[in-house]
C-alpha positions as CSV (number, residue, x, y, z in Angstrom):
1,M,-4.2,-18.8,-27.1
2,H,-6.3,-16.4,-29.1
3,S,-9.5,-17.8,-27.6
4,V,-8.1,-17.5,-24.1
5,L,-7.1,-13.9,-24.7
6,A,-10.6,-13.2,-26.2
7,S,-12.2,-14.8,-23.1
8,I,-10.2,-12.6,-20.8
9,G,-11.0,-9.5,-22.8
10,A,-14.7,-10.4,-22.7
11,H,-14.7,-10.9,-18.9
12,A,-12.8,-7.6,-18.4
13,A,-15.4,-5.8,-20.5
14,V,-18.3,-7.3,-18.6
15,A,-16.7,-6.5,-15.2
16,A,-16.0,-2.9,-16.3
17,I,-19.6,-2.5,-17.4
18,L,-21.0,-4.0,-14.2
19,V,-18.8,-2.1,-11.8
20,I,-20.0,1.3,-13.1
21,P,-23.7,0.9,-12.0
22,V,-22.5,-0.9,-8.8
23,T,-20.4,2.1,-7.9
24,L,-23.2,4.5,-8.7
25,L,-25.8,2.6,-6.6
26,V,-23.5,2.3,-3.6
27,F,-22.6,6.0,-3.9
28,R,-26.3,6.9,-3.7
29,R,-26.6,5.0,-0.4
30,S,-23.2,5.9,1.0
31,P,-20.5,7.9,-0.8
32,E,-17.9,6.6,1.7
33,A,-18.9,3.0,1.0
34,A,-18.4,3.7,-2.7
35,L,-14.9,4.8,-2.0
36,C,-14.3,1.4,-0.4
37,V,-15.8,-0.3,-3.5
38,V,-13.1,1.4,-5.6
39,I,-10.4,0.2,-3.1
40,A,-11.9,-3.3,-3.3
41,A,-11.6,-3.2,-7.1
42,L,-8.0,-2.1,-6.8
43,I,-7.4,-5.0,-4.5
44,A,-9.0,-7.4,-6.9
45,S,-6.7,-6.2,-9.7
46,N,-3.8,-7.1,-7.5
47,S,-5.2,-10.5,-6.5
48,S,-3.4,-13.8,-6.4
49,L,-6.6,-15.3,-7.9
50,L,-6.1,-15.0,-11.6
51,W,-9.8,-15.4,-12.4
52,L,-10.4,-12.3,-10.3
53,K,-7.3,-10.3,-11.2
54,H,-7.5,-10.3,-15.0
55,P,-11.0,-8.8,-15.3
56,F,-10.3,-6.1,-12.7
57,L,-7.1,-5.0,-14.4
58,T,-9.6,-3.1,-16.6
59,A,-12.6,-2.8,-14.3
60,R,-10.7,-0.9,-11.6
61,W,-10.3,2.1,-13.9
62,A,-14.1,2.1,-14.5
63,A,-14.7,2.2,-10.8
64,L,-12.1,4.9,-10.2
65,F,-13.2,7.2,-13.0
66,T,-16.9,6.7,-12.1
67,L,-16.3,7.9,-8.6
68,G,-14.2,10.8,-9.8
69,V,-17.0,11.9,-12.1
70,V,-19.8,11.7,-9.5
71,L,-17.8,13.8,-7.1
72,L,-17.5,16.7,-9.6
73,P,-20.5,18.6,-8.0
74,E,-18.2,19.2,-4.9
75,L,-16.5,21.9,-7.0
76,Y,-19.8,23.9,-7.1
77,R,-20.2,23.6,-3.4
78,A,-16.7,24.7,-2.6
79,G,-16.0,28.1,-1.3
80,R,-13.5,30.6,-2.5
81,E,-10.9,29.6,0.0
82,D,-11.4,25.9,-0.9
83,L,-10.9,26.6,-4.5
84,R,-7.6,28.4,-3.8
85,R,-6.4,25.3,-2.0
86,L,-7.5,23.1,-4.8
87,A,-5.6,25.3,-7.2
88,L,-2.4,24.8,-5.1
89,L,-3.1,21.0,-4.9
90,A,-3.4,20.9,-8.7
91,I,0.3,21.7,-9.0
92,V,0.9,18.0,-8.0
93,P,-0.8,16.4,-11.0
94,A,0.3,19.2,-13.2
95,I,4.0,18.5,-12.6
96,C,3.3,14.8,-13.1
97,L,1.6,15.4,-16.5
98,L,4.3,17.9,-17.5
99,S,7.0,15.3,-17.1
100,V,5.6,13.6,-20.2
101,A,7.9,16.1,-22.1
102,W,11.1,14.5,-20.7
103,S,9.9,11.0,-19.8
104,V,11.8,7.9,-21.0
105,E,8.3,6.4,-21.6
106,P,5.9,9.3,-22.4
107,R,2.8,7.1,-23.0
108,L,3.2,5.3,-19.7
109,T,3.9,8.6,-17.9
110,F,0.7,10.1,-19.4
111,E,-1.5,7.1,-18.4
112,R,-0.2,6.9,-14.9
113,A,-0.3,10.7,-14.4
114,V,-4.0,10.8,-15.4
115,T,-5.0,8.0,-13.0
116,F,-3.0,9.6,-10.2
117,T,-4.7,12.9,-10.9
118,V,-8.1,11.1,-10.4
119,V,-6.9,9.7,-7.1
120,V,-5.8,13.2,-5.9
121,W,-9.1,14.7,-7.1
122,I,-11.2,12.1,-5.3
123,S,-9.2,12.7,-2.1
124,A,-9.7,16.5,-2.4
125,A,-13.4,16.0,-3.0
126,Y,-13.8,13.9,0.1
127,A,-11.8,16.5,2.1
128,L,-14.4,19.1,1.1
129,R,-17.3,16.8,1.8
130,W,-16.0,15.8,5.3
131,G,-15.1,19.4,6.1
132,R,-18.8,20.3,5.7
133,E,-20.2,17.0,7.2
134,P,-17.7,15.6,9.7
135,A,-19.9,12.7,10.7
136,R,-19.4,11.2,7.2
137,L,-15.8,10.6,8.0
138,G,-16.9,8.0,10.5
139,N,-18.8,6.3,7.8
140,F,-15.6,5.9,5.8
141,V,-13.8,4.5,8.9
142,D,-16.5,1.9,9.4
143,A,-16.6,0.9,5.7
144,A,-12.8,0.6,5.6
145,A,-12.8,-1.5,8.7
146,V,-15.4,-3.9,7.1
147,L,-13.2,-4.1,4.0
148,A,-10.1,-4.9,6.1
149,V,-11.9,-7.7,8.0
150,A,-13.2,-9.1,4.8
151,V,-9.8,-9.2,3.2
152,L,-8.3,-11.0,6.3
153,A,-11.2,-13.5,6.3
154,L,-11.0,-14.2,2.6
155,S,-7.2,-14.6,2.8
156,L,-7.5,-17.2,5.6
157,L,-10.3,-19.0,3.7
158,A,-8.1,-19.1,0.6
159,A,-5.2,-20.8,2.4
160,P,-6.7,-24.4,2.4
161,L,-8.5,-23.9,-0.9
162,T,-5.8,-22.9,-3.3
163,A,-2.0,-23.2,-3.5
164,R,-1.9,-19.6,-4.9
165,S,-2.4,-18.3,-1.4
166,S,1.3,-18.7,-0.8
167,L,4.3,-17.6,-2.8
168,V,7.7,-19.3,-2.1
169,H,6.7,-20.2,1.4
170,Q,5.3,-16.7,2.1
171,F,1.6,-16.3,2.8
172,R,-0.1,-13.8,0.5
173,G,-3.8,-14.7,0.8
174,V,-5.9,-12.9,-1.8
175,F,-3.0,-10.5,-2.7
176,E,-0.6,-11.1,-5.6
177,N,2.4,-10.1,-3.4
178,P,3.0,-11.0,0.3
179,N,4.1,-7.5,1.0
180,G,0.8,-6.2,-0.4
181,L,-1.2,-8.3,2.1
182,G,0.9,-7.1,5.0
183,L,0.8,-3.5,4.0
184,F,-3.0,-3.5,3.6
185,L,-3.7,-5.2,6.9
186,G,-1.2,-3.0,8.7
187,L,-2.5,0.3,7.2
188,T,-6.1,-0.5,8.0
189,V,-5.5,-1.5,11.6
190,P,-6.4,2.0,12.9
191,F,-9.7,1.9,11.0
192,V,-10.6,-1.5,12.6
193,A,-9.6,-0.2,16.0
194,G,-11.7,3.0,15.6
195,A,-14.8,1.0,14.4
196,L,-14.5,-1.4,17.3
197,L,-14.0,1.3,19.9
198,R,-17.3,2.9,19.0
199,R,-19.1,-0.4,19.6
200,W,-17.1,-2.1,22.4
201,T,-15.1,-0.7,25.3
202,S,-13.4,-4.1,25.8
203,L,-9.9,-4.6,24.5
204,W,-10.5,-8.3,23.7
205,P,-12.1,-7.9,20.2
206,L,-9.2,-5.7,19.0
207,L,-6.6,-8.0,20.5
208,A,-8.1,-11.0,18.7
209,Y,-8.0,-9.1,15.4
210,L,-4.5,-7.9,16.1
211,I,-3.3,-11.4,16.8
212,M,-4.7,-12.8,13.6
213,C,-3.3,-9.9,11.6
214,T,0.2,-10.2,13.2
215,I,0.3,-13.9,12.5
216,V,-0.7,-13.3,8.8
217,V,1.7,-10.4,8.3
218,T,4.6,-12.2,10.0
219,D,4.0,-15.3,7.9
220,A,4.0,-13.1,4.8
221,R,7.4,-11.7,5.9
222,A,6.1,-8.2,5.2
223,R,8.5,-5.9,7.0
224,G,6.6,-2.7,6.0
225,G,3.4,-4.3,7.1
226,L,4.8,-5.1,10.5
227,V,6.0,-1.5,10.9
228,V,2.7,0.1,10.0
229,L,0.7,-2.5,12.0
230,T,2.7,-1.6,15.1
231,I,2.4,2.1,14.5
232,G,-1.3,1.8,14.0
233,A,-2.1,-0.5,16.9
234,V,0.2,1.0,19.6
235,G,-0.4,4.6,18.3
236,F,-4.1,4.2,18.6
237,A,-3.9,3.2,22.2
238,L,-1.5,6.0,23.0
239,T,-3.7,8.7,21.4
240,R,-6.6,7.5,23.6
241,R,-4.3,7.9,26.6
242,Q,-4.6,4.2,27.3
243,W,-1.1,3.5,28.5
244,R,-1.8,0.0,29.8
245,Q,-3.6,-0.9,26.6
246,A,-0.6,0.4,24.6
247,C,1.8,-1.9,26.6
248,V,-0.5,-4.9,26.2
249,V,-0.9,-4.3,22.5
250,G,2.8,-3.8,21.9
251,L,3.8,-6.9,24.0
252,T,1.2,-9.0,22.2
253,I,2.6,-8.0,18.8
254,V,6.1,-8.8,19.9
255,A,5.1,-12.2,21.4
256,V,3.1,-13.2,18.3
257,V,5.9,-12.2,15.9
258,G,8.5,-14.1,18.0
259,G,6.2,-17.1,18.2
260,V,5.5,-17.2,14.4
261,L,9.2,-16.8,13.5
262,A,10.3,-19.4,16.0
263,Q,7.7,-21.9,14.7
264,G,8.8,-21.2,11.1
265,Q,12.4,-21.7,12.1
266,S,11.7,-25.0,13.8
267,L,9.8,-26.3,10.8
268,S,12.2,-25.2,8.1
269,S,14.8,-27.6,6.8
270,P,18.5,-26.9,7.1
271,A,20.0,-24.5,4.5
272,A,20.3,-26.1,1.1
273,V,23.7,-26.9,-0.3
274,H,24.1,-26.9,-4.0
275,T,26.1,-29.9,-5.2
276,A,27.6,-30.8,-8.5
277,P,26.0,-33.6,-10.5
278,S,26.4,-37.1,-9.1
279,G,29.8,-38.6,-9.1
280,P,31.0,-41.5,-11.1
281,A,29.9,-45.1,-10.6
282,T,30.8,-47.1,-7.5
283,G,34.4,-48.2,-7.4
284,T,35.6,-45.2,-9.3
285,K,37.6,-42.6,-7.3
286,P,36.0,-39.2,-7.6
287,S,38.0,-36.2,-8.7
288,S,39.5,-34.1,-6.0
289,L,37.4,-30.9,-6.4
290,S,34.6,-31.4,-8.9
291,N,32.2,-33.2,-6.7
292,R,32.7,-31.3,-3.4
293,P,29.5,-29.6,-2.2
294,T,29.6,-25.9,-2.9
295,P,27.9,-23.9,-0.2
296,V,25.5,-21.1,-1.1
297,P,27.0,-17.7,-0.3
298,R,25.4,-16.3,2.8
299,E,23.4,-13.2,2.3
300,P,24.9,-10.2,4.1
301,L,23.1,-9.0,7.3
302,V,22.1,-5.7,5.7
303,S,20.4,-7.5,2.8
304,R,18.6,-9.9,5.2
305,L,17.3,-7.0,7.3
306,T,16.1,-4.9,4.3
307,G,15.0,-7.8,2.1
308,A,17.9,-6.9,-0.2
309,R,16.4,-3.5,-0.8
310,N,19.8,-1.9,-0.1
311,E,20.9,-3.0,-3.5
312,A,18.0,-1.2,-5.2
313,W,18.7,1.9,-3.1
314,R,22.3,2.0,-4.2
315,A,21.3,1.7,-7.8
316,T,18.7,4.3,-7.5
317,F,21.1,6.8,-6.1
318,R,23.5,6.2,-9.0
319,L,20.6,6.7,-11.5
320,V,19.3,9.9,-9.7
321,K,22.8,11.4,-10.1
322,R,22.4,11.2,-13.9
323,K,19.1,13.2,-13.9
324,P,18.8,15.0,-10.5
325,V,16.6,17.9,-11.6
326,L,13.8,16.4,-13.7
327,G,14.2,12.7,-13.2
328,Y,13.1,10.0,-15.7
329,G,9.4,10.9,-15.9
330,F,6.4,10.2,-13.6
331,G,5.4,6.6,-13.3
332,T,8.6,5.2,-14.8
333,G,10.1,4.0,-11.5
334,D,9.5,0.4,-12.3
335,R,11.0,0.7,-15.8
336,V,14.2,2.6,-15.3
337,F,16.1,-0.4,-13.9
338,G,15.3,-2.4,-17.0
339,L,16.5,0.4,-19.2
340,N,19.8,0.6,-17.3
341,P,20.9,-3.0,-16.7
342,A,24.6,-2.0,-16.2
343,V,23.6,0.1,-13.1
344,A,20.7,-2.0,-11.9
345,H,22.5,-5.3,-11.7
346,F,21.5,-7.1,-8.5
347,R,22.7,-10.2,-6.7
348,Y,19.8,-10.7,-4.2
349,Y,17.2,-8.1,-5.0
350,E,14.4,-9.3,-7.3
351,G,12.2,-6.2,-7.7
352,A,11.8,-3.8,-10.5
353,D,11.6,-0.5,-8.7
354,P,13.6,1.3,-5.9
355,A,11.5,-0.3,-3.1
356,S,11.1,3.1,-1.5
357,A,8.4,5.7,-2.2
358,Y,10.8,8.5,-1.5
359,L,13.5,7.2,-3.8
360,R,11.0,6.3,-6.5
361,A,9.6,9.9,-6.5
362,L,13.1,11.2,-6.6
363,L,14.0,8.9,-9.5
364,E,10.9,9.9,-11.5
365,L,10.8,13.6,-10.9
366,G,14.1,14.6,-9.4
367,V,13.9,17.7,-7.2
368,L,10.4,18.3,-8.5
369,S,9.3,15.4,-6.4
370,V,8.9,17.7,-3.5
371,V,5.4,18.6,-4.8
372,I,4.4,15.0,-3.9
373,F,5.9,15.1,-0.4
374,V,4.6,18.5,0.7
375,P,0.8,17.7,0.8
376,L,1.4,14.4,2.5
377,L,3.8,15.8,5.1
378,A,1.7,18.8,5.7
379,A,-1.3,16.5,6.4
380,A,0.9,14.4,8.6
381,V,1.7,17.5,10.7
382,L,-2.0,18.3,11.0
383,G,-2.6,14.6,11.9
384,A,0.2,14.7,14.6
385,R,-1.6,17.7,16.2
386,L,-4.8,15.7,16.2
387,L,-3.0,12.8,17.9
388,V,-1.3,15.0,20.5
389,S,-4.5,16.9,21.3
390,G,-6.6,13.8,21.5
391,G,-8.9,14.7,18.7
392,S,-11.8,12.8,17.3
393,I,-11.5,9.0,16.8
394,D,-12.0,9.3,13.1
395,G,-9.3,12.0,12.7
396,S,-6.9,9.9,14.8
397,C,-7.5,6.9,12.6
398,C,-6.7,8.9,9.4
399,A,-3.6,10.4,11.0
400,L,-2.3,7.0,12.1
401,V,-2.8,5.5,8.6
402,L,-1.0,8.5,7.1
403,V,1.9,8.4,9.6
404,G,2.2,4.6,9.1
405,G,2.1,5.0,5.3
406,L,4.9,7.6,5.4
407,A,7.0,5.3,7.5
408,A,6.3,2.3,5.2
409,G,7.3,4.6,2.3
410,F,10.9,4.0,3.3
411,L,10.5,0.3,2.4
412,E,7.7,0.3,-0.2
413,S,6.7,2.4,-3.2
414,I,3.2,3.4,-2.2
415,F,2.7,7.1,-2.7
416,T,1.6,7.4,-6.3
417,T,0.6,3.8,-7.3
418,A,-3.0,4.6,-8.4
419,G,-3.5,1.0,-9.6
420,A,-3.1,-0.4,-6.1
421,P,-4.9,0.4,-2.9
422,W,-2.0,2.1,-1.0
423,A,-2.1,5.5,-2.7
424,P,-5.8,6.0,-2.4
425,L,-5.7,4.9,1.3
426,L,-2.9,7.4,2.0
427,W,-4.3,10.4,0.1
428,V,-7.8,9.8,1.5
429,S,-6.4,9.6,5.0
430,A,-4.6,12.9,4.3
431,A,-7.9,14.3,3.2
432,G,-9.4,13.2,6.5
433,C,-6.7,15.1,8.4
434,Y,-7.3,18.3,6.4
435,A,-11.1,17.9,7.0
436,C,-10.7,17.5,10.8
437,R,-8.4,20.5,10.9
438,R,-10.9,22.6,9.0
439,V,-13.7,21.5,11.4
440,A,-11.5,22.3,14.4
441,R,-10.8,25.8,13.1
442,A,-14.5,26.4,12.3
443,G,-15.3,25.3,15.9
444,R,-12.9,27.9,17.4
445,A,-14.2,30.6,15.1
């Protein structure tokens, strides 16, 4: 065991050392591609492939902090108004760090607050950069599209090669969790659509990609992923004023989801019935009740529709009532249930956190969690204006990713998880919305 742990530690150290020059080299060629390198490292740290996951549990932080450092010169290029906005944005990580004082796990809160601070800073730096050079936002959209296609392709390739591509009859590809795969593919659909639109006017390449994504996300049973995929795909067509394409895309998604679910239902075996141990030998009369089959209690409809998240939501509300003002400390959302087993006692739910970004923020920071919602919601309002006015393709892509992420936040905890790709995707998309708004205001001036 000691040798195995030492081997894992050595691999992690090598990966961390190698990822730093890789990030720097990619940044020299394309800062936007370097951002996708960081997101790829975060995906690797959440991979179903253990040989990839363990080294990147450490290496991801090397990539994240390296990018944060090389973006520091953006502070010197920022104007006075930009610095004032950065000062306001700094309230977000400041509150997170301040919660160390009352956190139920101060060390965990400090570590997660620091990494989240780096994510917020990286997003702000790219907002400044894209505000000066709007064309560079398109480079990020293209790089994110390439990453999304690569994740889909690698997940499909992993299916016949390793049994770890599935988890309890749910497809998860290269992700550790089926919901993770669905969320990532759903969130990045607008980026793929935007990249394809710049190169082909035909709808067929996008439809082919959407069909594959919908099959994978449905097979993963990722409810949040289906929500954001539909928002991204249909919303992109609507923002381009392509009403017929929006109908075709929507009907395609519905048809594929229905087909996959019907196929899965036809292949699944009848519901299992738990029985008592085998009865006595032949010729012996069995007891009246002991050997009768005991049917499994049917899961309530609400639990089936929400993936049993409603149990976690009820427990979260009860816990929030205990500390409504300050919460339990930033980053402790996946630990509070374990510390309160009497409240967080579930029949069907198997997760460790509230399964909602909004409830998790409320659990961690109480009423102070508003500081997390305000920047994202304000960016979403700016993004909605871009969508309504038919703004640039790149701005529309970022707006749809952000809107989809805010919708998925009702089902998944994705706003502040710096160690996974969701939070960087959302905050960088918010940065894209702010940058497009700044460019539009400068154009009118």
